[in-house]
N, C-alpha and C positions, 0 to 999 in steps of 0.2 A: 812729528816723527822723531826728531832729536830728543825731545823731552820723554817720549814714550820709551826710547831705547835707554835713556839715562836712568829713569825711575821705574820702568816697567809699567804695564797697563794698569795693574791694581794700584800701584803707587800714585799714578797720575790721577786716577779717579778719587783716591783718598785726598790728594792734595787739593783738587778743585772743591771737593765736598767740605773740607775743613776751612776753605777760604771764604765760604759764605754759608749763611744759615738757610737751609732749605725749609720751605713751609711744610708743616705737618699738622695732622688732625690733633687738636688740643684734647679731645676726648671728654671735656667737661663744659657744660653751659648751664645757664639759668641759676636759680637760687640754690644755696647749699643744701645737701641732704643731711637730715638728722636721723640717726638710728633710734627707733622708739622701742622695739622689742625684738628679741632673738628667739626663734623657735628651735629648740634643741632636740625635740622628740618627734611628735607627730607633724605631718606635712600639711601646711595650711593653704587655703585659697582665699576665703573671704575675710573682710575686715569692716567694721563699722564703729563709729565713735559718737557717743552720746553728748548732749549739750553740756553735761557736767564733767566730761572727760573720761567716762568709763569706756573701755575698749573690749570688743568681742571679735572672735575669729571662729571659723569652722574648718573641719578637717574631713574631707569627703572620702569615705571608703569606696566610692565609685570610681576614684582615680588613683588610689594608692591602697594596696592590700594591707599595708602596715596600719592603716587607720580602721580596718574592719574589726568590729567587736564580735568576738566569738562567744560571748556570754560569761567569760571568766577572766579576760585579759585586762579589764578596766579601761578600755579605750573610750574616748568620748568624741563626738562629732561636732559639738559646740562647746566653747569655753570662754570665760572671761579672762582677759589678760591682766595679771596682777604683778606685783613687784618682783625684781630680781629675775626677769625673763621666765617667769613661771605662769601656769594657767590653772584654772579650776573649772571642772565641768559645770556647764550652765544650761538651764536654770538649776539643775541638780544632777548628781551622779546617777540617780535612779532613772530619770527619763532618758539618759544617754545609754542605758543598759537594757535593751529589750530582752525579755526572757528567751534564753536559747541563742541569743546573738542576733546579728543583723540579717543573717541568711537562713532561710528555711530549707534544710536539706531533706525534708521528708517528701518534697515534691520532686517530680522528674520532668525536666531538669530542675535543679535547685533554683529557688526564687527569693526575692526580697521578702523579709518578714512583713506581715500584714497588720502590724499594730498601729492603730491611729493615735494611741496615747504614748507612744515611745518614738524616739528619734532613730531612724534607720540609716540614712545616708544624706547628710545635709551638704548642700552645695553653696548656699548663700545665706548671709545674715545682713539685714538692713533695718535701720531705725526709722520710725516716724515720730512726729513731735506731739502727739495727742496727750499721752500721759504727762503729768507734771515733770517726770524725769525721762520722758520718751518711752516708746514701746518698741520692743525688739521683735521683728518678724523673722521667722526661721523657715526657709524653703527646703523641704525634704524631697529628694528624688525617689526615695524608697528603694534605692539600688546600692549594691556593694560588690566588691571584687572578692572572689575566692582566693585562696592562697596561690593557686596557679594562674591568677590574673584573669579569670573568666568573669565578665560583668553579667550578673544575673538579672533577669527581667524583674520589673516591679510587680507587686501584687496589690489588689485593691485594699486601701487602708494605709499603704506605704507612702505614696505621693501625696503631700499635704502641705499646708501652710499653717504655722502656729504663731500666735501673738502672745508675747510675754510682757507683762507690766514690769518696768524697772523699779517702780515704787515698792512692789511686793515680791519681785523675783519669782512670779508664778504665772502659769499659762492661763490666759483669760479668754482665748478663742482658738478653735481648731477648725480649719476648712479642709475637708478631704476632697481630692479631685477624682471625679468619676473616670472610668477607663476610656471613655470616648473623648476626654479632654487630655488626660495624662495617660498615654498608651503604655503598655508594658515595656516598650523599648524607647520611650521618651527619656530625655535627660533634662529635667528642669534646672535652669542654670542661674539666671539672675532676675532681679525683681525691682520695680520702682513703684512709688505710690503717689496718688493724687487724692487727697482726702476732702476736697471741696464737695459739699453735700449735693450741690445741684447736678453733679455728673452722673448720679445713679438714682434710680427710683427709691432705693432704700435709704438714701441720704448718708450711707456709711462710707462713701469713697470707693475708689477703684484701684486695683493693682494690675500691673503689666509684667508678664513673665516671658522669658525666652526659652524655647526648647532647642537645645544645641545638639541633639542626639547624632552620633556618628553612624547609627544603624537605622534609625527610623525617620519619621517625617518632621522636619523642622517647621517652626511657626511661632506665632505670638499667642499666648494665653492671656485672657482678660478675666478679672475677678471682681464681682460686686461684693465688696467686703461686708456690707451690712446684711445682705441676703445670703451670703455664702455660696453664690451661684457663679459658675465659671464657664467659659466658652473659648473656642479657638478662632483665629483669623490668619490669613496669609499662609495657609497650610501648604507647605511644599513648593511655594513659588520660587523662582530663580533667586530672588533677592535675599531669601532667608537660608539658602543652601550654600555649601562650600563651592568655590569655583573649581571647575575641572582643570587638572594639571597645575594647580596652585602649589608652589614650593617656596616656603619662607626660609630665610637664613637668620640664624642667631649666632653671634660671635664667629661668623665666617663659615658656619656649618649648615648645610642644607638639611631640612627636617623632613624626612620621609616617615610615614606613619606605619606602624605594625598593627594590623587589626586583630590579630590573634595568633596563637601558637601554630606554626607551620603554614600560615597564610602569607601570600605575596605582599610586598610593600605596596602602599598606595600613597597618593598625595594627601595632605591634611584634610580629613572629611568633616570637620566640625562646623556646624551651621550657626545660626543666630545665637549669639552668646552675650556680649556686653550690651547693656541697655540703659541709657540715660533718658530722662524726660526734660524738656526745655524748662527754663526758669519760669515761664508763664503757664506751663502745663498743657500747652496747646499742640505740642509736637513731640512725638516719640522717635528716638533715634536707636539704631542698632547696627551691628556688623557681624558677619560670620568670622570665626577665627580663621577659617580656610578661605581668606580673601582679604583684599586691602581696601574695599569700598565701604563708605558710610552711607546708610540709607535712613530715610525718615518717612513718617506718615502723620497726618493730623490725628490726634487722639480721638477726636469725635468719630472718625470712621471706624475705629476699633471698638468703641463702646456700643455701636448699633448692632442689632441682631435681626433686622428685617430680612425679608426673602432675598433681596438683592444686595444685602450689606457686604457680602464677600466680594462681589464684583466692584462695588464702589470703593472698598478698601484697597483692592489690588490696583485700581485705576489711580489711586491717590498716592502711591508709593513714589518717592523721589530719590534719585541718586545724587548724593552730595559730594561725590568725588572721592579720591583716594586719601586714606588717613594713615596708611602704614599697617603693619601687622599688630593687631590688638587683641586683648582678651577683655578685661573690664573697662567700663566707661564711667564717667561721672560728670555732673554739672555743677556750676557755682552761680552766685548771684550776678556775675558779669554776663551770664548767658553763654559762657564758653562750654564746649563739649570736649572734655579731656579723654584721651585715648592713648593707651600704650603704643609705643613705636619701637618694638623690640629689635628690629633690624638696625636701629640707630642707637641702641642702648639708652632709650629715653622715653619721654612722654611728650605728646603734642596736644594742641587743642584746636578744635574747629570753631571759628567764629561765624555764626549765622548772619551777622550784620554785613560781612563783606565776602562771605562764601570762601574763605581761605583758611588754610591750616598753618599754624605757627608752632615752632619748637617751644616747649615749656621748660623742660629740664633734661639734661643728658649727663651720664656718669658711667664709667666703665664697670661699676658694681651692678648695674642694672642688666638683667638678662630677660627673665619673663615677668613682666608686670601683670599680675593676675587680677587683683581687685583693688578698687579705689573707694575712698570715702572722704567727703569734704566735712571737716569739723567746724563747729561753731567758733573755734579759735582762729579761723582763717588759714588753716593748713590743709593741704591735700595729703592724706594718708594712703599708702599703697603697699601691698605685699609684693615681694620679689622672691619667687619660690622655685626657680630652676625647673619649671615644668618641661621645658624643652630638652632636659637631660634625663627624663624619666625613661623607664624601659619601654614605654609605648612608642618611642621614636628610635629609628635605626641608630646604632646597631643592636638595640634591644637590651642593653646593659644599663644598670642604674649608675649614672655618672654624677648624681647630685652630691653635694658636700654640705653637711650641716655646719653652722646653723642657717636656717632660712631667716628672712629678715622683714620687718615692718619698718618702712621709711616714712618720713614726712618732709614736705617742702612748702614754703610760704607761697600762698596764692598771689597772683598779680592783682593790681587795682583794688586792694582791700576786699577781694572776693571772699565769700563765706557760704555757709550751707543754705540750700534752698528748702523752704518748707511750704508745701501746698496744702492749705487747710481752710 
């Protein structure tokens, strides 16, 4: 009491605080982050890195109206990253410019353009190792935002998967998804590949795709790459949908979703999004953006199409525990499943060997880790794109600040890229 009278209460607190060092959050952990590329114009999500170091990103018009091509503004939805933080449309400017733009305004309501030979709204780019210099797979949602941020439905021919040879920089295969696989309100999000020939009747390998739609039915799409045939599993089950009342926090701010102009706020409605495949190819993992749990299923269950295959697939789903708030996932040769942990400004990994999650890297510059790619150089590459500050989240204003960034961090235990072939 005597001290309080002499120094005052504020002075007393200051005296005690300065007399000892209070423990505080260091804010940084794990390997140092290296800035690889700065995005100064269009807003990115995906990234992938080839075995010889070429880097590719995509810019989805389904999530940012500034990315939407109107037929004359020269926007691109896929690009190769080149020197001095610049990009070039990939595999060409022409394929990135559908005649009349990404949206068909002659329909009522407006819809995504239906060109199978042009890119409409790409959400993901992922490499596989088959070409001598890798092959780039481009996942097109067929959807785009109008200038008033209305997400138009896809039209047949829009949702598709294109394969580009890095040796020739040309499209060598196109797989168009039928409307019963990619619905008009589907949002094809991410993709992983297992090219082992014994997994499909065609011998061409298989791809697994998440449908993260905020309006439609979430699920997992499976593609026989050799036959060009696709089908769905886990359609609308609890594990692929957003959790009711789920509210994530990034940089101390709760994220409430704005589904459209004049509509009431909701919790984050985004379903199955990130998708890695285990190092041995036998297990597929995923997680909804609107939730903190990690799920898995034996890939064998997804490849089957028998009469009872959906029942067997649903019965085989496993809950692997909480992983934090994540968008993109990735795998390395350690067998670790990397996932963004946005509420911790970081990335964690799940280790199937001991069923636990471990912090990989943490840094105050990390906000929304969107997509990851493990390079053959032993680094994890990932985009940080401030998605949590876009107009889709309350209060509905664009709070992003350019540039957006591509980081990389050295993997633990000499981890490197997984190639299933």
